[in-house]
MIVEX-44134 format. One line per 4 residues: number of its first residue (from 0); their letters; for each residue x, y, z of N, C-alpha, C, O. Coordinates in steps of 0.2 Angstrom, whole numbers. Atoms other than C-alpha are relative to their C-alpha. Layout:
<recs>
NUM) A) X:Y:Z:X:Y:Z:X:Y:Z:X:Y:Z ~ ...
</recs>
This chain:
<recs>
0) MILL) 3:7:1:615:711:387:4:-5:5:10:-4:6 ~ -3:5:-4:618:697:399:-1:-7:-3:-7:-9:-5 ~ 0:6:3:622:680:392:0:-6:5:4:-6:9 ~ 0:6:-5:616:664:402:4:-5:-3:4:-7:-9
4) EHRP) -5:5:2:630:651:400:-4:-6:-2:-8:-9:2 ~ 2:7:2:626:635:391:4:-5:4:10:-5:4 ~ -3:5:-4:629:620:402:-2:-7:-3:-8:-8:-3 ~ 2:6:2:629:602:396:-2:-4:6:-1:-3:11
8) SGTS) 3:4:-5:619:589:405:5:-6:2:4:-8:8 ~ -4:6:-2:631:574:404:5:2:6:6:-2:10 ~ -5:-1:-5:645:583:414:0:8:1:1:12:-4 ~ 0:-7:-2:644:600:423:6:1:5:7:-3:9
12) RRLK) -6:-1:-5:659:608:431:-1:7:3:-3:12:-1 ~ 0:-6:-4:660:622:444:6:1:3:9:-3:6 ~ -7:-1:-3:676:630:449:-1:2:7:-5:7:8 ~ 0:-2:-7:679:631:467:7:1:2:11:-4:3
16) GDRA) -7:-2:0:696:640:469:3:-3:-6:2:-1:-11 ~ -4:3:6:708:630:458:-2:-7:-2:1:-10:-6 ~ 2:7:1:698:614:458:-6:0:-4:-11:5:-3 ~ 6:0:4:685:609:446:-4:-6:2:-1:-12:3
20) VTTS) 4:6:-2:671:598:453:-5:-2:-5:-9:1:-8 ~ 4:3:5:663:586:441:-5:-4:2:-4:-9:6 ~ 6:5:-2:646:578:442:-2:-3:-7:-4:0:-12 ~ 1:3:6:644:565:429:-7:-3:-1:-10:-4:4
24) RALR) 6:3:1:629:557:421:0:-7:3:-5:-9:6 ~ 0:7:-3:635:540:427:-1:0:8:-4:-4:11 ~ 0:-1:-7:636:546:445:-8:1:2:-10:-2:7 ~ 7:-2:-1:618:553:444:-4:-7:-1:-9:-8:2
28) QWGS) 4:6:2:612:537:436:0:-6:5:-5:-8:7 ~ -1:5:-5:619:525:449:-2:2:6:-4:-2:11 ~ 3:-2:-6:615:536:463:-7:0:1:-10:-1:6 ~ 7:1:-1:597:535:459:-2:-6:2:-8:-7:5
32) LGGL) 2:6:-2:597:517:463:1:0:8:-1:-5:11 ~ -1:0:-7:601:522:481:-7:0:3:-7:-3:9 ~ 7:0:-3:582:524:484:-2:-8:1:-5:-10:6 ~ 2:7:-1:579:505:480:5:-3:5:2:-7:9
36) AFVV) -4:3:-5:594:500:490:-2:2:7:-2:-2:12 ~ 3:-3:-7:587:511:505:-6:-4:2:-6:-7:8 ~ 6:4:-1:571:502:504:1:-7:3:-1:-9:8 ~ -1:6:-1:578:485:504:4:-1:7:2:-5:11
40) LFVA) -4:0:-6:591:488:518:-3:3:6:-3:0:11 ~ 4:-3:-6:580:499:529:-5:-5:2:-6:-6:8 ~ 5:5:-2:566:486:529:3:-6:3:1:-8:9 ~ -4:5:-3:578:472:532:3:1:7:2:-3:12
44) GSVL) -3:-2:-6:587:481:546:-5:1:5:-4:-1:11 ~ 5:-1:-5:571:487:554:-3:-6:3:-5:-7:9 ~ 3:7:-2:564:469:555:4:-3:5:2:-5:10 ~ -5:3:-5:580:464:564:0:4:7:0:1:12
48) IFDG) -1:-5:-6:580:479:576:-7:-1:4:-7:-1:10 ~ 6:0:-3:561:479:580:-4:-6:1:-10:-6:2 ~ 3:6:0:557:461:580:-2:-2:7:-7:-7:8 ~ 2:2:-7:556:459:599:-6:3:3:-10:6:-1
52) PNGD) 6:-3:-3:543:464:611:-1:8:-1:5:11:0 ~ 1:-7:1:536:482:608:-6:3:3:-7:9:2 ~ 7:-3:-3:519:483:616:-1:-2:7:3:0:11 ~ 2:1:-7:510:477:632:2:-7:2:-2:-9:6
56) EPPA) -2:6:-3:519:461:634:3:0:7:5:5:9 ~ -2:0:-7:523:456:652:8:1:0:11:-1:-4 ~ -7:-1:-1:540:461:659:5:-6:-1:10:-5:-4 ~ -4:6:1:546:443:659:2:-1:-8:7:-4:-9
60) KWIA) -1:1:7:545:442:640:5:5:-3:10:3:-7 ~ -5:-5:2:555:458:638:7:-2:2:12:-2:-1 ~ -7:2:-3:569:451:650:2:-6:-4:8:-6:-5 ~ -2:7:3:569:434:641:3:2:-7:8:-1:-9
64) FYGD) -2:-1:7:571:442:623:6:4:0:11:2:-3 ~ -6:-4:0:583:456:627:6:-2:4:11:1:4 ~ -5:3:-4:593:446:639:4:-5:-4:9:-8:-1 ~ -4:5:4:598:434:625:5:4:-4:3:8:-8
68) SGHR) -5:-3:3:614:439:618:0:-1:-8:2:3:-12 ~ 1:1:7:610:431:601:-5:5:-3:-4:7:-9 ~ 5:-5:2:595:443:600:3:7:-1:2:11:-6 ~ -4:-7:0:606:458:604:5:0:-6:5:5:-9
72) DRIN) -4:0:6:618:453:590:-4:1:-6:-1:4:-11 ~ 4:-1:6:604:452:578:-2:7:-1:-3:10:-6 ~ 2:-7:0:599:469:583:5:4:-3:4:9:-7 ~ -5:-4:2:616:476:580:1:-1:-8:3:3:-11
76) IGWI) 0:1:8:616:468:562:-5:4:-3:-4:7:-8 ~ 5:-4:3:600:476:559:2:8:0:0:11:-5 ~ -2:-7:0:607:493:564:5:1:-5:5:7:-8 ~ -5:-1:5:622:491:552:-4:0:-7:-3:5:-11
80) LAGL) 4:0:6:609:486:538:-4:7:-1:-4:10:-7 ~ 5:-6:1:597:501:541:5:6:-1:3:10:-4 ~ -5:-6:1:612:513:543:2:1:-7:3:6:-10 ~ -3:0:7:619:508:526:-6:2:-4:-5:5:-9
84) GVFC) 6:-2:4:601:510:519:-1:8:0:-2:11:-5 ~ 0:-7:0:601:528:525:5:3:-4:4:9:-7 ~ -6:-2:5:618:531:517:-2:0:-7:-1:5:-11 ~ 2:0:7:611:525:501:-6:5:-2:-6:8:-7
88) FLWF) 6:-5:1:595:536:503:3:7:-1:0:10:-5 ~ -2:-7:1:606:552:504:3:0:-8:2:6:-11 ~ -2:0:7:613:547:486:-6:1:-4:-6:4:-9 ~ 6:0:3:595:545:481:-3:7:0:-5:10:-5
92) VASL) 2:-7:-1:591:562:488:4:5:-5:1:9:-8 ~ -4:-4:4:605:570:478:-2:-1:-7:-2:4:-11 ~ 2:1:7:599:562:462:-7:3:-1:-8:6:-7 ~ 7:-4:1:581:569:465:2:7:-1:-1:11:-5
96) RDTV) -2:-7:0:589:586:468:3:2:-7:1:7:-10 ~ -3:-1:7:599:585:452:-5:0:-5:-5:4:-10 ~ 6:0:5:583:580:442:-4:6:1:-6:9:-5 ~ 5:-6:0:573:595:449:4:6:-3:1:10:-6
100) RRAT) -4:-6:3:587:607:445:1:0:-7:0:5:-10 ~ -1:0:7:589:601:428:-7:1:-4:-7:4:-9 ~ 7:-1:3:570:601:425:-2:8:1:-6:10:-4 ~ 2:-7:-1:568:619:432:5:5:-3:4:11:-3
104) VAPE) -5:-4:4:584:625:423:2:7:5:2:12:2 ~ -2:-5:-4:590:636:438:7:2:-2:11:-2:-1 ~ -6:-2:3:604:646:430:6:1:5:12:-1:4 ~ -5:-2:-5:614:652:446:-1:-3:7:4:-5:10
108) SDST) 1:2:-7:606:646:462:-6:-6:-1:-9:-6:-6 ~ 5:5:0:595:631:467:-7:3:0:-8:8:3 ~ 7:-2:0:576:632:464:-2:-1:7:0:-5:10 ~ 4:2:-6:564:632:478:-1:-7:1:0:-10:7
112) LAFL) 2:7:0:559:615:474:6:-5:1:6:-9:5 ~ -7:4:-1:577:608:473:2:1:7:4:-4:10 ~ -2:-1:-7:580:616:490:-4:-4:5:-2:-7:10 ~ 4:4:-5:565:608:498:2:-8:-1:1:-11:4
116) VTIG) -2:7:0:570:591:491:7:-1:4:7:-6:7 ~ -7:1:-4:588:593:498:-2:0:8:1:-4:11 ~ 1:-1:-7:582:600:515:-5:-6:3:-3:-9:8 ~ 5:5:-3:567:587:517:4:-7:0:3:-10:5
120) GTAY) -4:7:0:578:572:512:5:0:5:6:-5:9 ~ -6:0:-5:593:577:523:-3:0:7:-1:-4:11 ~ 3:0:-7:582:581:538:-3:-7:2:-2:-9:8 ~ 2:7:-2:573:564:537:5:-5:1:5:-9:6
124) AAVT) -5:5:-1:589:555:535:3:1:7:5:-4:11 ~ -3:-1:-7:596:564:551:-4:-3:5:-2:-6:10 ~ 4:2:-5:581:560:561:0:-8:0:0:-11:6 ~ 0:7:1:581:542:555:6:-3:3:6:-8:7
128) LATL) -6:2:-2:599:540:559:0:0:8:3:-4:12 ~ 0:-1:-7:597:547:577:-5:-5:3:-4:-8:8 ~ 4:4:-2:582:536:579:2:-7:1:1:-11:5 ~ -3:7:0:591:520:574:5:-1:5:5:-6:9
132) GEAV) -5:0:-6:605:524:586:-2:-1:6:0:-5:11 ~ 3:0:-6:594:527:600:-3:-7:2:-3:-10:7 ~ 3:7:-1:584:511:597:4:-5:2:3:-9:6 ~ -5:5:0:599:500:595:4:1:7:5:-4:10
136) GVRT) -4:-1:-6:608:508:610:-3:-3:6:-1:-6:10 ~ 4:2:-6:594:505:622:-1:-8:0:-1:-11:5 ~ 2:7:0:589:488:616:6:-5:1:5:-11:3 ~ -6:4:-1:607:481:617:4:2:7:10:0:8
140) MSDD) -4:-3:-5:612:491:633:1:-6:6:6:-5:10 ~ -1:5:-5:611:475:644:7:-4:-2:9:-8:2 ~ -7:3:2:628:470:635:5:3:6:10:0:7 ~ -4:-4:-5:635:483:648:-2:1:7:1:4:11
144) TFQH) 3:-1:-7:624:483:663:2:-6:5:5:-11:2 ~ -3:4:-5:628:474:679:-4:-7:-1:-10:-7:0 ~ 3:7:1:625:455:677:-5:0:-6:-10:-4:-6 ~ 4:-1:6:617:460:660:-8:1:1:-12:-2:-2
148) EVFP) 7:-1:-2:601:466:668:-4:4:-5:-1:8:-8 ~ 4:-3:5:587:471:657:-6:4:4:-8:2:9 ~ 5:-4:-3:575:485:661:-6:1:-4:-6:5:-9 ~ 6:0:5:558:482:653:-3:7:0:-5:9:-6
152) GILH) 3:-7:0:551:500:658:4:4:-5:1:8:-9 ~ -4:-5:4:565:509:649:0:-3:-7:-1:1:-12 ~ 1:3:7:564:497:634:-7:2:-3:-7:4:-9 ~ 6:-1:3:546:500:632:-1:8:-1:-4:10:-6
156) ANSD) 0:-7:1:548:519:634:4:2:-7:2:6:-11 ~ -5:-1:6:562:518:620:-4:-2:-6:-4:1:-11 ~ 4:3:6:550:508:609:-5:5:-2:-5:7:-8 ~ 5:-5:1:537:521:610:3:7:-3:1:10:-8
160) GTYI) -3:-6:1:549:536:609:3:0:-7:2:5:-11 ~ -3:0:7:558:530:593:-5:-1:-5:-4:2:-11 ~ 6:0:5:542:526:584:-2:7:-1:-3:9:-7 ~ 3:-7:1:535:543:587:6:5:-3:4:9:-8
164) AHAT) -5:-4:3:552:551:583:1:-1:-8:1:4:-12 ~ 0:2:7:553:542:566:-6:3:-4:-6:6:-9 ~ 6:-2:3:535:546:562:-1:8:-1:-4:10:-5 ~ -1:-7:0:538:564:566:5:3:-6:3:7:-10
168) GTAA) -5:-2:5:553:565:554:-2:-1:-7:0:2:-11 ~ 2:1:6:543:559:540:-4:6:-3:-6:6:-9 ~ 3:-6:2:535:576:539:5:3:-5:3:6:-10 ~ -5:-2:4:552:581:531:0:-4:-6:1:-1:-12
172) LAAM) 0:5:6:551:566:519:-6:2:-4:-5:2:-10 ~ 6:-2:4:534:572:514:1:6:-4:-1:7:-10 ~ -2:-6:4:541:589:509:4:-1:-6:3:1:-11 ~ -4:2:6:554:581:498:-4:-3:-5:-3:-2:-11
176) IFAF) 4:3:5:541:570:490:-4:5:-4:-5:4:-10 ~ 5:-5:3:529:584:487:4:4:-5:2:5:-11 ~ -4:-4:5:543:595:479:2:-3:-6:1:0:-12 ~ -2:4:5:549:582:468:-6:-2:-5:-6:-1:-11
180) SITV) 6:2:4:531:577:462:-3:6:-3:-5:5:-9 ~ 2:-6:4:526:595:458:5:1:-6:2:3:-11 ~ -5:-1:6:542:596:447:-2:-5:-5:-2:-3:-11 ~ 2:5:5:537:580:438:-6:2:-4:-6:2:-10
184) LASR) 7:-2:3:519:586:435:1:6:-4:-3:6:-9 ~ -1:-6:4:525:603:429:4:-1:-6:3:3:-11 ~ -5:0:6:539:598:418:0:-6:-4:3:-6:-9 ~ 0:7:3:536:580:413:7:-3:-1:8:-6:-6
188) ALPR) -7:3:0:554:576:417:0:-8:1:4:-11:-2 ~ 1:7:0:547:559:421:-7:-2:-1:-11:3:-2 ~ 7:1:1:531:550:418:-5:3:5:-3:3:11 ~ 4:-4:-4:517:560:425:-3:-5:6:-5:-2:11
192) WIGW) 3:4:-5:510:545:435:5:-1:6:3:-2:12 ~ -5:0:-6:526:546:446:-2:6:4:-1:6:10 ~ 2:-5:-4:520:563:451:-6:-1:4:-6:1:9 ~ 6:1:-4:503:558:455:1:-5:6:-2:-4:11
196) FGLV) -2:5:-6:509:543:465:4:4:5:3:2:11 ~ -4:-4:-5:521:555:473:-5:4:5:-3:4:11 ~ 4:-4:-5:507:566:480:-4:-4:5:-4:-2:11 ~ 3:5:-4:498:551:487:5:-2:5:4:-3:11
200) AAVA) -5:2:-5:515:545:495:2:6:5:3:4:11 ~ -2:-5:-4:518:562:502:-5:1:6:-4:2:12 ~ 6:0:-5:501:562:511:1:-6:5:0:-5:11 ~ -1:5:-4:505:545:517:6:1:5:5:-2:11
204) ALVS) -6:-2:-4:522:551:524:-2:4:6:0:4:11 ~ 2:-4:-5:513:564:534:-4:-3:5:-4:-1:11 ~ 4:4:-5:502:551:543:4:-7:1:0:-12:2 ~ -4:6:-2:516:538:546:-1:-3:6:1:-8:8
208) LLFF) 2:2:-6:510:537:563:-4:-6:0:-5:-10:5 ~ 5:6:1:497:524:556:4:-6:-1:1:-11:-2 ~ -5:5:2:512:513:552:-1:-3:-7:4:-3:-11 ~ 1:4:6:504:504:537:1:5:-6:2:3:-12
212) TMFV) -1:-5:5:505:521:527:8:0:-2:9:3:-8 ~ -7:0:2:524:519:527:2:-4:-6:6:-3:-10 ~ -1:4:6:523:505:514:-2:4:-6:1:2:-12 ~ 2:-4:6:515:518:502:6:4:-2:8:4:-8
216) WLLW) -6:-4:2:530:530:503:7:-4:-2:11:-2:-6 ~ -6:4:2:543:516:503:-1:-3:-7:4:-4:-10 ~ 1:2:7:535:509:487:2:5:-5:5:4:-10 ~ -1:-6:5:536:526:479:7:1:-1:10:2:-6
220) IAVT) -7:-1:1:554:528:483:3:-6:-4:8:-4:-8 ~ -3:6:4:558:510:476:-1:1:-7:3:1:-12 ~ 2:-1:7:548:514:460:4:6:-3:6:5:-9 ~ -3:-6:2:555:531:458:7:-1:-2:10:2:-7
224) SVVL) -7:1:1:572:525:460:2:-4:-6:6:-2:-10 ~ -1:4:6:571:512:446:-2:5:-6:2:4:-11 ~ 2:-4:6:562:525:434:5:5:-1:7:6:-7 ~ -6:-5:1:576:538:437:6:-4:-3:9:-1:-7
228) FVAA) -6:3:3:589:525:433:-1:-2:-7:3:-1:-11 ~ 2:2:7:580:519:417:1:7:-4:3:7:-10 ~ 0:-7:4:578:538:412:7:2:-1:8:5:-7 ~ -7:-3:1:596:542:415:4:-5:-5:8:-2:-9
232) RREP) -4:4:5:602:527:404:-3:2:-7:1:1:-11 ~ 2:-1:7:591:532:390:1:8:-2:0:9:-8 ~ -1:-7:1:596:550:391:6:1:-5:12:-2:-3 ~ -6:-2:4:608:557:377:5:2:4:4:6:9
236) RDTP) -6:-2:-4:625:560:383:1:8:0:4:10:5 ~ -1:-7:0:625:578:378:-6:4:-1:-6:9:-5 ~ 7:-4:0:607:584:380:1:6:4:3:6:10 ~ -1:-7:-4:608:603:385:-5:1:5:-10:-1:5
240) MGST) 5:-2:-5:601:609:401:-3:6:-2:-9:7:0 ~ 3:-6:2:598:625:394:4:3:-6:10:2:-6 ~ -3:-3:6:602:635:378:2:7:2:0:10:7 ~ -2:-7:-1:611:652:377:-5:5:-1:-8:5:-7
244) VASP) 6:-5:1:598:665:380:3:7:2:7:8:7 ~ -2:-7:-2:600:684:380:-5:3:3:-11:3:1 ~ 5:-4:-4:591:695:392:3:7:1:9:8:3 ~ -2:-7:-1:591:714:393:2:1:8:-1:-2:12
248) V) -1:-2:-7:599:722:409:-6:3:3:-5:6:8
</recs>
């Protein structure tokens, strides 16, 4: 007979060598708010970064805007805010992953859905960080050019490239949202409407090239973040993840 070990939900410990790694309910609870923080910081930062010319404006307008040191300083502030937002997003991804694992009761290894949540969220965060760095680096490069010269052609190419890069990265975000939504619908770990809303948000993430669809998945992240936080606060401190079960060899 093989006994599956009973593990409490409030605090789970895994031994790695001589150290015990503890994941507390409080960490999962406050980590879930990383999604809401991401939406606020990422949107605010993006507005500051991408507020300048981005389309078919004449070269003189690009030169006037990006040649202004005040505008470049604002872009740098936006970079800091958006970067902090992605940092918070990673905590949100960890909270989603933990919710999926608890709902699917994977005894020894991560479930497929939890793996998709982790990989999807991490891949999106990596692409977004790279996109932010490239966008800000090119937009503020006249800080270091000879006589602060501005290159409209390079800026225009960067504008298109970073937009396409981020829209491509949201495919990974869609995988994360799909996996989490399927878990919610199958397990009722959260209200089912979060799952249905998530399916819509995942489709919207797949077509982020349309721009306005981004607001759908941003809203889902913000709402899910708050719902996860409330659910964690209402959760009993010692709710078991799984009971002791005997299975034949």
